[in-house]
Chimera marker file (.cmm) of the C-alpha trace (Angstrom):
<marker_set name="trace">
<marker id="1" x="80.211" y="114.187" z="114.316" r="1" g="1" b="0" radius="0.5"/>
<marker id="2" x="78.302" y="113.405" z="111.101" r="1" g="1" b="0" radius="0.5"/>
<marker id="3" x="75.936" y="111.530" z="109.851" r="1" g="1" b="0" radius="0.5"/>
<marker id="4" x="77.096" y="108.330" z="108.747" r="1" g="1" b="0" radius="0.5"/>
<marker id="5" x="75.392" y="105.796" z="106.411" r="1" g="1" b="0" radius="0.5"/>
<marker id="6" x="78.123" y="103.138" z="107.122" r="1" g="1" b="0" radius="0.5"/>
<marker id="7" x="77.254" y="100.257" z="110.053" r="1" g="1" b="0" radius="0.5"/>
<marker id="8" x="79.323" y="97.436" z="111.074" r="1" g="1" b="0" radius="0.5"/>
<marker id="9" x="78.483" y="94.569" z="108.892" r="1" g="1" b="0" radius="0.5"/>
<marker id="10" x="78.049" y="96.645" z="105.573" r="1" g="1" b="0" radius="0.5"/>
<marker id="11" x="80.179" y="95.232" z="102.139" r="1" g="1" b="0" radius="0.5"/>
<marker id="12" x="82.308" y="98.674" z="101.017" r="1" g="1" b="0" radius="0.5"/>
<marker id="13" x="84.655" y="99.606" z="98.654" r="1" g="1" b="0" radius="0.5"/>
<marker id="14" x="87.496" y="102.052" z="99.052" r="1" g="1" b="0" radius="0.5"/>
<marker id="15" x="88.069" y="104.609" z="96.524" r="1" g="1" b="0" radius="0.5"/>
<marker id="16" x="90.992" y="106.233" z="97.669" r="1" g="1" b="0" radius="0.5"/>
<marker id="17" x="94.574" y="104.959" z="98.425" r="1" g="1" b="0" radius="0.5"/>
<marker id="18" x="96.548" y="101.891" z="98.443" r="1" g="1" b="0" radius="0.5"/>
<marker id="19" x="93.174" y="99.761" z="98.210" r="1" g="1" b="0" radius="0.5"/>
<marker id="20" x="91.779" y="101.417" z="95.752" r="1" g="1" b="0" radius="0.5"/>
<marker id="21" x="88.880" y="99.751" z="94.035" r="1" g="1" b="0" radius="0.5"/>
<marker id="22" x="89.275" y="96.805" z="96.398" r="1" g="1" b="0" radius="0.5"/>
<marker id="23" x="85.999" y="95.271" z="98.145" r="1" g="1" b="0" radius="0.5"/>
<marker id="24" x="85.243" y="93.993" z="101.739" r="1" g="1" b="0" radius="0.5"/>
<marker id="25" x="82.953" y="94.072" z="105.117" r="1" g="1" b="0" radius="0.5"/>
<marker id="26" x="82.672" y="96.561" z="107.908" r="1" g="1" b="0" radius="0.5"/>
<marker id="27" x="84.003" y="94.899" z="111.514" r="1" g="1" b="0" radius="0.5"/>
<marker id="28" x="84.300" y="98.730" z="112.937" r="1" g="1" b="0" radius="0.5"/>
<marker id="29" x="83.062" y="101.838" z="113.066" r="1" g="1" b="0" radius="0.5"/>
<marker id="30" x="85.126" y="104.631" z="115.370" r="1" g="1" b="0" radius="0.5"/>
<marker id="31" x="82.220" y="107.615" z="115.178" r="1" g="1" b="0" radius="0.5"/>
<marker id="32" x="84.450" y="109.733" z="117.051" r="1" g="1" b="0" radius="0.5"/>
<marker id="33" x="87.353" y="109.201" z="114.856" r="1" g="1" b="0" radius="0.5"/>
<marker id="34" x="84.935" y="108.562" z="111.527" r="1" g="1" b="0" radius="0.5"/>
<marker id="35" x="87.328" y="105.683" z="111.227" r="1" g="1" b="0" radius="0.5"/>
<marker id="36" x="86.560" y="102.167" z="109.709" r="1" g="1" b="0" radius="0.5"/>
<marker id="37" x="88.588" y="99.454" z="109.703" r="1" g="1" b="0" radius="0.5"/>
<marker id="38" x="87.643" y="97.004" z="107.562" r="1" g="1" b="0" radius="0.5"/>
<marker id="39" x="88.932" y="92.342" z="107.001" r="1" g="1" b="0" radius="0.5"/>
<marker id="40" x="91.367" y="92.036" z="104.909" r="1" g="1" b="0" radius="0.5"/>
<marker id="41" x="92.303" y="95.445" z="103.862" r="1" g="1" b="0" radius="0.5"/>
<marker id="42" x="94.589" y="98.029" z="105.219" r="1" g="1" b="0" radius="0.5"/>
<marker id="43" x="97.255" y="95.931" z="106.495" r="1" g="1" b="0" radius="0.5"/>
<marker id="44" x="99.912" y="96.805" z="108.406" r="1" g="1" b="0" radius="0.5"/>
<marker id="45" x="102.445" y="95.298" z="109.867" r="1" g="1" b="0" radius="0.5"/>
<marker id="46" x="102.265" y="95.314" z="114.432" r="1" g="1" b="0" radius="0.5"/>
<marker id="47" x="105.811" y="94.253" z="116.328" r="1" g="1" b="0" radius="0.5"/>
<marker id="48" x="104.854" y="92.429" z="119.407" r="1" g="1" b="0" radius="0.5"/>
<marker id="49" x="106.776" y="92.388" z="121.779" r="1" g="1" b="0" radius="0.5"/>
<marker id="50" x="108.041" y="88.792" z="123.390" r="1" g="1" b="0" radius="0.5"/>
<marker id="51" x="105.763" y="88.096" z="127.127" r="1" g="1" b="0" radius="0.5"/>
<marker id="52" x="106.951" y="85.128" z="129.476" r="1" g="1" b="0" radius="0.5"/>
<marker id="53" x="105.539" y="82.803" z="126.965" r="1" g="1" b="0" radius="0.5"/>
<marker id="54" x="107.557" y="82.914" z="124.639" r="1" g="1" b="0" radius="0.5"/>
<marker id="55" x="104.563" y="85.054" z="122.446" r="1" g="1" b="0" radius="0.5"/>
<marker id="56" x="106.324" y="87.558" z="120.244" r="1" g="1" b="0" radius="0.5"/>
<marker id="57" x="107.187" y="88.565" z="117.155" r="1" g="1" b="0" radius="0.5"/>
<marker id="58" x="105.286" y="90.340" z="114.365" r="1" g="1" b="0" radius="0.5"/>
<marker id="59" x="101.693" y="90.167" z="112.991" r="1" g="1" b="0" radius="0.5"/>
<marker id="60" x="99.742" y="91.720" z="110.901" r="1" g="1" b="0" radius="0.5"/>
<marker id="61" x="96.271" y="93.582" z="111.575" r="1" g="1" b="0" radius="0.5"/>
<marker id="62" x="94.000" y="95.861" z="109.701" r="1" g="1" b="0" radius="0.5"/>
<marker id="63" x="94.422" y="99.129" z="109.792" r="1" g="1" b="0" radius="0.5"/>
<marker id="64" x="91.800" y="101.876" z="110.103" r="1" g="1" b="0" radius="0.5"/>
<marker id="65" x="90.429" y="103.571" z="106.902" r="1" g="1" b="0" radius="0.5"/>
<marker id="66" x="89.022" y="106.836" z="107.024" r="1" g="1" b="0" radius="0.5"/>
<marker id="67" x="85.369" y="107.518" z="106.377" r="1" g="1" b="0" radius="0.5"/>
<marker id="68" x="85.813" y="109.665" z="102.665" r="1" g="1" b="0" radius="0.5"/>
<marker id="69" x="87.893" y="107.180" z="101.498" r="1" g="1" b="0" radius="0.5"/>
<marker id="70" x="85.585" y="104.147" z="101.502" r="1" g="1" b="0" radius="0.5"/>
<marker id="71" x="81.910" y="103.847" z="99.789" r="1" g="1" b="0" radius="0.5"/>
<marker id="72" x="78.908" y="101.574" z="99.883" r="1" g="1" b="0" radius="0.5"/>
<marker id="73" x="79.470" y="98.791" z="98.022" r="1" g="1" b="0" radius="0.5"/>
<marker id="74" x="76.102" y="99.102" z="96.414" r="1" g="1" b="0" radius="0.5"/>
<marker id="75" x="76.247" y="102.787" z="96.399" r="1" g="1" b="0" radius="0.5"/>
<marker id="76" x="79.188" y="102.321" z="93.910" r="1" g="1" b="0" radius="0.5"/>
<marker id="77" x="77.766" y="99.150" z="91.862" r="1" g="1" b="0" radius="0.5"/>
<marker id="78" x="74.716" y="101.533" z="91.103" r="1" g="1" b="0" radius="0.5"/>
<marker id="79" x="77.313" y="104.848" z="90.487" r="1" g="1" b="0" radius="0.5"/>
<marker id="80" x="79.614" y="101.948" z="88.223" r="1" g="1" b="0" radius="0.5"/>
<marker id="81" x="76.223" y="101.154" z="86.337" r="1" g="1" b="0" radius="0.5"/>
<marker id="82" x="75.084" y="104.484" z="85.616" r="1" g="1" b="0" radius="0.5"/>
<marker id="83" x="77.770" y="106.067" z="83.753" r="1" g="1" b="0" radius="0.5"/>
<marker id="84" x="79.110" y="105.165" z="80.392" r="1" g="1" b="0" radius="0.5"/>
<marker id="85" x="82.167" y="102.913" z="79.296" r="1" g="1" b="0" radius="0.5"/>
<marker id="86" x="84.844" y="105.388" z="78.210" r="1" g="1" b="0" radius="0.5"/>
<marker id="87" x="86.594" y="104.776" z="74.732" r="1" g="1" b="0" radius="0.5"/>
<link id1="1" id2="2" r="1" g="1" b="0" radius="0.2"/>
<link id1="2" id2="3" r="1" g="1" b="0" radius="0.2"/>
<link id1="3" id2="4" r="1" g="1" b="0" radius="0.2"/>
<link id1="4" id2="5" r="1" g="1" b="0" radius="0.2"/>
<link id1="5" id2="6" r="1" g="1" b="0" radius="0.2"/>
<link id1="6" id2="7" r="1" g="1" b="0" radius="0.2"/>
<link id1="7" id2="8" r="1" g="1" b="0" radius="0.2"/>
<link id1="8" id2="9" r="1" g="1" b="0" radius="0.2"/>
<link id1="9" id2="10" r="1" g="1" b="0" radius="0.2"/>
<link id1="10" id2="11" r="1" g="1" b="0" radius="0.2"/>
<link id1="11" id2="12" r="1" g="1" b="0" radius="0.2"/>
<link id1="12" id2="13" r="1" g="1" b="0" radius="0.2"/>
<link id1="13" id2="14" r="1" g="1" b="0" radius="0.2"/>
<link id1="14" id2="15" r="1" g="1" b="0" radius="0.2"/>
<link id1="15" id2="16" r="1" g="1" b="0" radius="0.2"/>
<link id1="16" id2="17" r="1" g="1" b="0" radius="0.2"/>
<link id1="17" id2="18" r="1" g="1" b="0" radius="0.2"/>
<link id1="18" id2="19" r="1" g="1" b="0" radius="0.2"/>
<link id1="19" id2="20" r="1" g="1" b="0" radius="0.2"/>
<link id1="20" id2="21" r="1" g="1" b="0" radius="0.2"/>
<link id1="21" id2="22" r="1" g="1" b="0" radius="0.2"/>
<link id1="22" id2="23" r="1" g="1" b="0" radius="0.2"/>
<link id1="23" id2="24" r="1" g="1" b="0" radius="0.2"/>
<link id1="24" id2="25" r="1" g="1" b="0" radius="0.2"/>
<link id1="25" id2="26" r="1" g="1" b="0" radius="0.2"/>
<link id1="26" id2="27" r="1" g="1" b="0" radius="0.2"/>
<link id1="27" id2="28" r="1" g="1" b="0" radius="0.2"/>
<link id1="28" id2="29" r="1" g="1" b="0" radius="0.2"/>
<link id1="29" id2="30" r="1" g="1" b="0" radius="0.2"/>
<link id1="30" id2="31" r="1" g="1" b="0" radius="0.2"/>
<link id1="31" id2="32" r="1" g="1" b="0" radius="0.2"/>
<link id1="32" id2="33" r="1" g="1" b="0" radius="0.2"/>
<link id1="33" id2="34" r="1" g="1" b="0" radius="0.2"/>
<link id1="34" id2="35" r="1" g="1" b="0" radius="0.2"/>
<link id1="35" id2="36" r="1" g="1" b="0" radius="0.2"/>
<link id1="36" id2="37" r="1" g="1" b="0" radius="0.2"/>
<link id1="37" id2="38" r="1" g="1" b="0" radius="0.2"/>
<link id1="38" id2="39" r="1" g="1" b="0" radius="0.2"/>
<link id1="39" id2="40" r="1" g="1" b="0" radius="0.2"/>
<link id1="40" id2="41" r="1" g="1" b="0" radius="0.2"/>
<link id1="41" id2="42" r="1" g="1" b="0" radius="0.2"/>
<link id1="42" id2="43" r="1" g="1" b="0" radius="0.2"/>
<link id1="43" id2="44" r="1" g="1" b="0" radius="0.2"/>
<link id1="44" id2="45" r="1" g="1" b="0" radius="0.2"/>
<link id1="45" id2="46" r="1" g="1" b="0" radius="0.2"/>
<link id1="46" id2="47" r="1" g="1" b="0" radius="0.2"/>
<link id1="47" id2="48" r="1" g="1" b="0" radius="0.2"/>
<link id1="48" id2="49" r="1" g="1" b="0" radius="0.2"/>
<link id1="49" id2="50" r="1" g="1" b="0" radius="0.2"/>
<link id1="50" id2="51" r="1" g="1" b="0" radius="0.2"/>
<link id1="51" id2="52" r="1" g="1" b="0" radius="0.2"/>
<link id1="52" id2="53" r="1" g="1" b="0" radius="0.2"/>
<link id1="53" id2="54" r="1" g="1" b="0" radius="0.2"/>
<link id1="54" id2="55" r="1" g="1" b="0" radius="0.2"/>
<link id1="55" id2="56" r="1" g="1" b="0" radius="0.2"/>
<link id1="56" id2="57" r="1" g="1" b="0" radius="0.2"/>
<link id1="57" id2="58" r="1" g="1" b="0" radius="0.2"/>
<link id1="58" id2="59" r="1" g="1" b="0" radius="0.2"/>
<link id1="59" id2="60" r="1" g="1" b="0" radius="0.2"/>
<link id1="60" id2="61" r="1" g="1" b="0" radius="0.2"/>
<link id1="61" id2="62" r="1" g="1" b="0" radius="0.2"/>
<link id1="62" id2="63" r="1" g="1" b="0" radius="0.2"/>
<link id1="63" id2="64" r="1" g="1" b="0" radius="0.2"/>
<link id1="64" id2="65" r="1" g="1" b="0" radius="0.2"/>
<link id1="65" id2="66" r="1" g="1" b="0" radius="0.2"/>
<link id1="66" id2="67" r="1" g="1" b="0" radius="0.2"/>
<link id1="67" id2="68" r="1" g="1" b="0" radius="0.2"/>
<link id1="68" id2="69" r="1" g="1" b="0" radius="0.2"/>
<link id1="69" id2="70" r="1" g="1" b="0" radius="0.2"/>
<link id1="70" id2="71" r="1" g="1" b="0" radius="0.2"/>
<link id1="71" id2="72" r="1" g="1" b="0" radius="0.2"/>
<link id1="72" id2="73" r="1" g="1" b="0" radius="0.2"/>
<link id1="73" id2="74" r="1" g="1" b="0" radius="0.2"/>
<link id1="74" id2="75" r="1" g="1" b="0" radius="0.2"/>
<link id1="75" id2="76" r="1" g="1" b="0" radius="0.2"/>
<link id1="76" id2="77" r="1" g="1" b="0" radius="0.2"/>
<link id1="77" id2="78" r="1" g="1" b="0" radius="0.2"/>
<link id1="78" id2="79" r="1" g="1" b="0" radius="0.2"/>
<link id1="79" id2="80" r="1" g="1" b="0" radius="0.2"/>
<link id1="80" id2="81" r="1" g="1" b="0" radius="0.2"/>
<link id1="81" id2="82" r="1" g="1" b="0" radius="0.2"/>
<link id1="82" id2="83" r="1" g="1" b="0" radius="0.2"/>
<link id1="83" id2="84" r="1" g="1" b="0" radius="0.2"/>
<link id1="84" id2="85" r="1" g="1" b="0" radius="0.2"/>
<link id1="85" id2="86" r="1" g="1" b="0" radius="0.2"/>
<link id1="86" id2="87" r="1" g="1" b="0" radius="0.2"/>
</marker_set>
């Protein structure tokens, strides 16, 4: 297990993948698998089996993202402020 600075409730920025550049709040962090779940990001469709109550169908939920693909928003903002603008 690697030491991390990401905790539940932190604001992060996705730095790689389909949601690159988007911000969100960490809702859970799995230290063993080194994966974070971010509110409103990396949504996948989940097919639920119908129950006796009649509940079922297709729902959307957040899927975990590997910690190497996210960065704390404060570090991201500091890095963007230090970098000169490209022409």
